N, C-alpha and C positions, 0 to 999 in steps of 0.2 A: 251270693253264698253262702253266708254267714246264715241270716237270715232263717234262708230256707230248712239249713241244716239241722239250726235248734230249735224251732219251729215258736209253737204258739207258744203268748209269753212275749216274744220278741220282736219289735217292728223297730225297720230301719226306717229312719228322714233324714232327708239333705235339704241342708242351707246354702244355697246361691248369694250372694254375698253384692254381686256384680251389682256395678252403680244402674249401670244399662240393662235391666233384663230384658230389654228385645232383643241383644245381642247375644244372650245367653241357651235364647227358646230353641235358633235353629239347632246349636250344638244337643244341649239337651232329649230336643229329638228326634238327633239321629244316634245319639247313643242309647235309648228305649231303656231304661233304666226303671228296673222290678220296686223302683219302693220313690215315697212322692218327695218331690223338690219343693221344698219353701220359695219360693221369693224375698229377699230381703235387704235391696236395697243401698236400705235406709243403717241399718246390723241392728235392728231393734231387737227382733229375735237372738240375735247371735251375743251379743249388750248379755243377756239376759240371763246368758252363762257365763257372764265373765271368761269371753275366749279371750286370749292373748297373742295366742298366734293361729296363724291360716295353714294346712286342714287343722283343728285339731275333732277331736272326737268324744264323745260328754254322753255318759251310763247313763239314761234317771229310770228313774224304778215309778212303777205305778202307782206311787203316792207322789207323781212328781217332783221327787228330791232326786238332784242331783247325785249322781254315786261314787261316778269318777271321770277324773278328766285325763285326757291325753294330746300333750300337742305334736305335730307334728305327724310319721307315719314313719314307719320304719318293720322291719322284715322282723326283728321279736316279736311288736306289737300285733302284726299280723298273724303271726302262730299263736303267741299265748290271747288275745281277746276270746275266741272263740273258747275256753275254760275261764277264764273270768264273768263274762255272761254266760253259762251257766252256775256257776260259785252263785253271783248276784240271780240266782232265777232261784236258785232250791234255798235263797235264804228269806226270800220275798214270802 
């Protein structure tokens, strides 16, 4: 929903770190997520962001630079992330 609301310049990508991606695929197909899900069984992609817990939200600028990391998920983050993304987009 956030991707649709914020619009151009913002993309959501999910990284799945299940060791057996074949087990994750049926659930992902059922969910029909409106964004791509990268399969990262060895945590190679996730490791590049220095992720230290799951779930982890990473805001990455158009230049590939990590702008912000957030560990976990809570109502405050869900409420505030929209404003933070808008601020970051305006600053670029």
